[in-house]
C-alpha positions in Angstrom: -153.3 36.9 -54.9 -151.8 40.1 -53.7 -155.0 42.1 -54.5 -157.1 39.7 -52.5 -155.0 39.9 -49.3 -156.6 40.9 -46.0 -154.9 41.8 -42.8 -155.7 39.9 -39.6 -153.8 40.8 -36.5 -151.0 42.4 -38.5 -150.6 39.5 -40.9 -151.5 39.4 -44.5 -153.6 36.5 -45.8 -155.3 35.5 -49.0 -158.6 34.1 -47.7 -159.4 32.0 -50.8 -159.4 28.3 -51.3 -157.9 26.8 -54.5 -161.4 26.0 -55.7 -162.4 29.7 -55.2 -159.2 30.8 -57.1 -160.2 28.5 -59.9 -163.7 29.8 -60.0 -162.6 33.5 -60.0 -159.9 33.1 -62.6 -161.6 30.5 -64.8 -158.5 28.3 -64.6 -159.0 24.6 -64.1 -158.8 23.5 -60.5 -156.0 21.0 -61.2 -153.9 23.8 -62.8 -154.5 26.0 -59.8 -153.5 23.2 -57.5 -150.3 22.6 -59.4 -149.5 26.3 -59.5 -150.1 26.8 -55.8 -147.8 23.8 -55.1 -145.1 25.2 -57.3 -145.4 28.6 -55.7 -145.0 27.0 -52.3 -142.1 24.8 -53.4 -140.3 27.8 -54.9 -140.8 30.0 -51.8 -143.3 32.5 -53.2 -146.2 31.6 -50.9 -146.7 29.9 -47.6 -149.8 28.1 -46.3 -150.9 29.5 -42.9 -152.2 26.9 -40.5 -154.3 23.9 -41.5 -157.3 26.0 -42.6 -158.1 26.0 -46.3 -157.7 29.3 -48.1 -155.1 30.9 -45.9 -152.0 31.7 -48.0 -149.5 34.5 -47.5 -147.1 35.9 -50.0 -143.4 35.7 -48.9 -141.0 38.6 -49.0 -139.5 37.0 -52.2 -142.9 37.3 -53.9 -143.5 40.8 -52.6 -140.2 42.0 -53.9 -140.9 40.6 -57.4 -144.4 42.1 -57.5 -142.9 45.5 -56.4 -140.3 45.3 -59.1 -143.0 44.5 -61.7 -145.3 47.3 -60.5 -142.4 49.8 -60.8 -141.7 48.7 -64.3 -138.3 47.5 -63.5 -136.7 44.6 -65.3 -136.3 41.3 -63.3 -132.7 40.2 -62.8 
């Protein structure tokens, strides 16, 4: 999701619906739905507004991605 983010008025969004994520990744829609729900419940992404396909990564997710990209071990 991080690679698909766009910036709108200073905010980062992932402009993809769950169906589009499923199509791009080849993962079943139900699995994408469950994964997105889990990511939201655990504080890694937030849904922006009521429009489909507007998700933002939280600071928690960004920190983890930065750690992984730097080759550091997760604590």
